[in-house]
N, C-alpha and C positions, 0 to 999 in steps of 0.2 A: 504494500500500500504506500509506503514512504517513497519508493522508487517512482511510482505512478505520479504521486504528488509533485516530486522533484521535476519530472519531465513536463507535466502540465503547467507548472508554475514557471518553467523556463529558467530555473535556477542555474547559476554558474557553479563551477567546481569550488570556487572560493566561498560562495554562499553556503554550499552544502557542507564544506569543511568547517565553517564558522557556526553552523547551526548546532544548538544544544539538543541533545537527544538523551533522555534518561536510559540508563542501563536497567533493564533488560529489554531489548527490543523484541518485537513479536517473532522475527526471524530467529533470533538467538534462543528464544524460548522454545520454538519448534525444534531447533537443532538439538538442544539439550534433551528435550523429551524423546526425540528419535534416538539419540545416543543411548538413552536409558533402556531401550529395547534390546540392545546388543552388548551392553556393558553392565557389570555388577554395580548397582547404584552406590554401594558402599565404597567403591573405588573411584567414583567421580569426585572431582574437587567441587568446591562450592560454586565455582564459575564454569565448570565443565569445559 
């Protein structure tokens, strides 16, 4: 969703780099959840 917004808003790379985005993004959350399917959850770090 963020990528679509960036494209539709015509943001420059400088604007994207300067934009504040709270961690944990949706994509990172999906990646961590997917990783939990193939990795022992007790072995994942807090930030996976």
